[in-house]
C-alpha positions in Angstrom: 16.6 -7.8 47.0 15.6 -9.2 43.7 18.1 -10.4 41.7 17.8 -7.8 38.9 18.5 -5.4 41.8 21.4 -7.1 42.9 23.0 -7.1 39.4 22.3 -3.6 38.7 23.8 -2.5 41.7 26.9 -4.5 40.8 26.7 -2.8 37.5 26.2 0.8 38.9 29.2 -0.1 41.5 31.5 -1.1 38.4 30.7 1.8 36.6 31.3 4.2 39.5 34.6 2.6 40.7 36.7 2.4 37.5 36.2 5.7 36.2 36.8 7.2 40.0 39.5 4.8 41.1 41.2 3.8 37.5 41.0 7.1 35.9 40.7 9.5 38.8 37.3 10.9 37.2 35.7 13.7 40.0 33.6 12.2 42.2 30.4 13.8 41.2 30.6 12.6 37.6 31.9 9.2 38.8 28.9 8.8 41.0 26.6 10.2 38.0 28.0 7.5 35.7 27.2 5.2 38.7 23.6 6.1 39.2 23.2 6.1 35.4 24.5 2.4 35.0 22.1 1.2 37.8 19.2 2.6 36.3 20.2 1.2 32.9 20.6 -2.2 34.4 17.4 -1.9 36.1 15.5 -1.2 32.8 17.2 -3.7 30.7 16.7 -6.5 33.1 12.9 -6.0 33.2 11.2 -8.4 31.3 8.5 -6.6 29.9 9.5 -2.8 29.3 6.5 -0.7 27.6 7.5 2.3 25.9 4.9 5.1 25.1 4.0 4.9 21.8 4.8 1.1 21.2 2.2 -1.6 20.6 4.7 -4.5 22.1 7.1 -4.6 24.7 10.8 -2.8 24.3 12.2 -6.3 24.2 10.1 -7.1 21.8 10.9 -4.1 19.7 15.0 -4.7 20.1 14.8 -8.3 18.9 12.6 -7.7 15.9 14.9 -4.6 15.2 18.0 -7.1 15.2 16.5 -9.6 13.3 15.7 -7.1 10.6 19.4 -5.5 10.9 21.0 -8.9 10.3 18.4 -9.5 7.2 19.9 -6.0 5.7 23.1 -6.9 6.0 22.8 -10.5 4.6 20.4 -9.3 1.8 23.3 -6.5 0.8 25.8 -9.4 0.5 24.0 -10.6 -2.4 23.5 -7.4 -4.3 26.2 -6.5 -7.1 25.8 -3.2 -7.0 28.7 -1.7 -4.9 27.0 1.8 -4.3 24.0 -0.1 -2.6 26.1 -2.3 -0.8 27.9 0.5 0.7 24.3 2.4 1.7 23.3 -1.0 3.2 26.7 -1.3 5.1 26.5 1.9 6.7 22.9 1.6 7.6 23.6 -1.5 9.3 26.5 -0.2 11.3 24.2 2.9 12.6 21.1 0.7 13.4 23.6 -1.6 15.5 24.7 1.4 17.4 21.3 3.1 17.7 20.0 -0.7 19.0 22.9 -0.8 21.6 22.1 3.0 22.8 18.5 1.9 23.3 19.4 -1.2 25.3 21.6 1.0 27.5 18.9 3.4 27.9 15.6 2.2 27.3 13.9 5.6 27.9 15.5 6.8 24.6 13.1 4.6 22.6 10.4 6.7 23.3 10.5 8.8 20.2 11.8 6.3 18.0 8.7 3.9 17.3 8.3 5.4 13.5 12.1 4.7 13.2 11.7 0.9 14.3 7.9 -0.1 12.7 8.3 2.0 10.0 11.7 2.9 8.4 13.3 0.1 9.4 11.4 -2.5 8.1 10.9 -0.2 4.9 14.8 -0.2 4.2 14.8 -4.3 4.4 11.8 -4.4 2.0 13.4 -2.0 -0.8 16.6 -3.9 -0.5 15.1 -7.3 -1.2 12.9 -6.0 -3.8 16.4 -4.4 -5.3 18.0 -7.9 -4.9 15.1 -9.7 -6.6 15.2 -7.1 -9.6 18.7 -7.7 -10.3 18.9 -11.4 -10.2 16.0 -11.6 -12.7 18.4 -9.7 -14.9 15.2 -7.7 -16.4 15.9 -4.3 -17.5 12.3 -2.8 -18.1 11.9 0.7 -17.8 9.7 0.5 -14.7 12.6 -1.8 -13.0 15.4 0.6 -14.0 13.1 3.8 -12.4 12.6 1.6 -9.3 16.3 0.9 -9.0 17.2 4.5 -9.4 14.5 5.5 -7.0 15.9 2.9 -4.4 19.4 4.2 -4.9 18.0 7.6 -3.8 16.2 6.5 -0.9 19.0 4.6 0.4 21.3 7.5 0.1 18.9 9.4 2.3 18.5 6.9 4.6 22.1 6.6 5.4 22.0 10.2 6.4 18.8 10.3 8.3 19.7 7.2 10.2 23.0 8.7 11.2 20.8 12.0 12.5 18.9 9.6 14.5 21.9 8.4 16.3 23.6 12.0 16.6 20.2 12.8 18.2 20.4 10.0 20.8 24.0 10.9 22.0 23.0 14.6 21.9 20.3 13.9 24.3 22.6 11.4 26.6 25.2 14.2 26.6 22.5 16.9 27.8 21.0 14.3 30.4 24.4 13.6 31.8 25.4 17.2 32.0 22.0 18.2 33.6 22.4 14.9 36.2 26.1 16.2 37.0 24.9 19.5 37.8 22.5 18.5 39.9 24.5 16.5 42.0 27.4 18.8 42.4 24.7 21.5 43.8 23.8 18.7 46.1 27.4 18.0 47.2 28.0 21.6 47.9 25.0 22.0 49.8 26.1 19.1 52.1 29.6 21.1 52.2 31.5 19.0 49.7 33.3 21.2 47.2 34.3 18.9 44.3 36.5 21.9 42.8 38.5 22.1 46.1 39.0 18.2 46.1 40.2 18.6 42.2 42.8 21.4 43.7 44.0 18.9 46.4 44.5 16.1 44.0 46.3 18.3 41.6 48.5 19.5 44.8 49.3 16.0 45.7 50.3 14.7 42.2 52.5 17.7 41.9 54.3 16.8 45.4 54.7 13.3 44.1 56.6 14.4 41.0 
């Protein structure tokens, strides 16, 4: 067994054991969580995951996105306009959560190539341009127009990035629910009734009380 397989197995076992033993999570969901964690570990520990739609390995995509997001935060701190700063902080926070979600579930990155290759770099580019104009202290009509447009764009980006994150979570919930239903069906076909197990656990708990 390869080192990454061993590490993934440990991760999967931990994600199964903690919910099942510490929080009394039913067997089927706990096993589903463990299996998902194992799969995530396998993907994360793979050196060169190539996702459809990308021109570079996912590891490099995540590294570049992380770097750009740090630059977004650093640039926003140099901008005087508090509204622009607020948009940038929210974007930075949301992008961090998107990146972390992709690290845990690399397969979710398949439809985010435009987000990583265009939208994120564009936000950084606009913030950098805004900072340069603000620092120059110039106020021509064209510059004022750009700054107003930039503020509107960042406002829309904040909402759009939130939607991207929500879609990722929604997809996760749907996948997890489907996995648990399939697993529960398999358990029942093997003569294991999870509902009966829950009833027995409740009766045992009532007796102890």
